C-alpha positions, 0 to 999 in steps of 0.5 A: 074314817073307821068307827068301832064299837066298844064291843068290837074292840073287846072282841078284837082284843080277846081274839089277839089275846087268845092267839098270843096265848096259844102261840106263847104256850105252843112255843113253851111246850115245843121247847119242853118236848125238845129238851125231854127228847134230848134228856131221853136220848142222853139217858139211853146212851148212859143206860147203854154205857152202864149195860156194857160196863155191867157185862164186862164186870160180870164177865170179869168176876165170873172168870176169876177177877182178871187180875184186878183182885176182884172176886165173887162175894161168898154167899155168907159174906155181908152185903152191906160192905161192913165186916166184923159185926 
């Protein structure tokens, strides 16, 4: 039969605990990285969409509003959207 000392059992417990701790941390970090990459891709797509909308709106305003009743703001018009103050 095997005979282990307390020192050997404590060392074995320490090695196993370190291994399990490293594995759990590695899984958590991998999951967090995947979530961050997914969010970054989504934000890049949204940014691209907003750039296209911004370009379209800028072109529409520069070309007279395109029949939507849009026009460039006058240089002396209030920028906060509140008129008559």
